[in-house]
C-alpha positions in Angstrom: -30.4 48.9 -1.4 -29.2 45.3 -1.7 -25.4 44.8 -1.3 -24.6 41.8 -3.5 -20.9 41.6 -2.4 -21.8 41.6 1.3 -24.5 39.0 0.7 -22.2 36.7 -1.3 -19.4 36.6 1.3 -20.8 33.7 3.4 -21.2 31.6 0.3 -17.8 32.5 -1.0 -16.2 31.6 2.3 -18.1 28.3 2.4 -17.0 27.5 -1.1 -13.4 28.3 -0.3 -13.5 26.1 2.9 -15.1 23.3 0.9 -12.4 23.5 -1.8 -9.6 23.6 0.8 -11.1 20.5 2.5 -11.4 18.7 -0.8 -7.8 19.5 -1.9 -6.3 18.5 1.5 -8.2 15.3 1.4 -6.5 14.2 -1.8 -3.3 12.1 -1.7 -1.2 14.5 -3.7 1.8 16.6 -2.6 3.2 19.9 -3.7 5.9 18.0 -5.6 3.3 15.7 -7.1 0.2 17.8 -7.5 -1.5 15.5 -10.0 -0.6 12.2 -8.1 1.5 11.0 -11.0 4.5 9.8 -9.0 2.8 6.8 -7.6 0.7 5.3 -5.0 1.8 4.8 -1.4 0.1 2.5 1.1 0.6 1.1 4.6 -1.7 -1.9 4.9 -1.6 -4.2 7.9 -0.5 -7.8 7.6 -2.2 -10.6 9.7 -2.8 -14.3 9.7 -6.5 -14.0 8.9 -5.7 -12.8 5.3 -3.3 -15.8 4.6 -4.6 -18.6 2.3 -5.5 -20.7 4.2 -6.1 -18.3 7.1 -4.2 -19.0 10.3 -4.5 -17.9 14.0 -1.1 -16.3 14.2 -0.8 -13.4 16.6 2.0 -11.9 14.5 1.4 -8.6 12.6 3.1 -6.3 10.3 2.8 -3.1 8.3 3.8 -2.8 4.6 4.9 0.7 3.6 5.0 0.1 -0.2 5.1 2.6 -3.0 4.3 1.7 -6.6 5.3 4.4 -9.0 3.5 5.4 -12.2 6.7 4.2 -14.0 6.0 0.7 -12.4 8.8 1.1 -9.9 8.4 -0.5 -6.5 10.0 0.6 -3.2 9.4 0.3 0.5 9.6 -2.0 3.4 7.6 -4.4 5.6 8.0 -4.3 9.4 6.8 -7.2 11.5 6.0 -8.0 15.1 5.8 -11.4 16.7 7.2 -13.5 13.9 10.6 -14.9 13.1 10.3 -14.4 9.4 12.3 -16.6 7.1 11.2 -14.9 3.8 9.0 -12.1 2.5 7.7 -11.4 -0.9 5.3 -9.5 -3.1 3.1 -12.0 -5.0 0.6 -11.7 -7.8 -2.8 -13.0 -6.7 -6.3 -11.9 -5.8 -7.5 -11.9 -2.2 -8.3 -15.4 -1.2 -5.9 -17.0 -3.7 -2.1 -17.7 -3.7 0.1 -16.7 -6.6 3.7 -16.5 -7.8 6.4 -14.4 -6.2 7.1 -11.3 -8.3 9.4 -9.3 -6.0 11.4 -11.1 -3.3 12.1 -8.8 -0.3 15.5 -8.6 1.4 15.8 -8.9 5.2 17.5 -5.7 6.2 17.1 -5.9 10.0 15.3 -7.9 12.7 11.7 -7.8 11.7 12.3 -5.6 8.6 12.1 -6.5 5.0 12.9 -4.1 2.1 12.1 -4.0 -1.6 15.4 -4.3 -3.5 16.6 -1.1 -5.3 15.5 -1.0 -8.9 12.5 -3.4 -8.4 10.0 -2.9 -11.3 6.6 -4.4 -12.2 5.9 -5.6 -15.7 2.9 -4.1 -17.5 0.9 -7.2 -16.6 1.9 -7.0 -13.0 1.1 -3.3 -12.8 -2.4 -4.1 -14.2 -2.8 -6.7 -11.5 -1.7 -4.1 -8.9 -4.3 -1.6 -10.2 -6.9 -4.3 -10.0 -5.9 -5.1 -6.3 -4.3 -8.4 -7.2 -0.9 -8.1 -5.6 -0.2 -9.1 -2.0 2.7 -9.1 0.5 3.3 -11.9 2.9 5.9 -13.1 5.4 6.8 -16.7 5.7 8.0 -18.5 8.9 9.1 -21.9 9.9 5.7 -22.5 11.5 3.9 -21.3 8.4 6.1 -21.9 5.4 3.3 -21.0 3.0 2.9 -17.6 4.7 2.2 -16.5 8.3 0.9 -13.0 7.7 -0.4 -11.3 4.6 -2.1 -8.2 3.1 -3.4 -7.1 -0.3 -1.8 -4.1 -1.9 -4.3 -1.5 -3.1 -3.8 1.8 -4.8 
């Protein structure tokens, strides 16, 4: 006699493993199961992404979160650059654009998004389209020494 329950166990186990892998691969948390609280990213900054590109050996990491309510928080940490200013700008990759969030220097090589920073509806739409970037300016490169696009 054929035992359906016994025969179905390997498929059930495989399905459960697949579902577990799919769930753990998502960028949600127990406190935000639907991913509605916002998007976090940690892109790397470098001179090659500046406009125009430069050969700076400086680097950085932007740990930025954009909330579904359009709030912005986070910081940028740099290495190898004496930064004079840092900002979030609106502009597509390969273009320069206006400053929309000036960052505050909070320590050597660290810049923070000011408390209460918010994007407008238009700026949030630009963010969702990949058209916001962070860059750090220096005396040697006043237009920007290192840069990265922010993506969700």
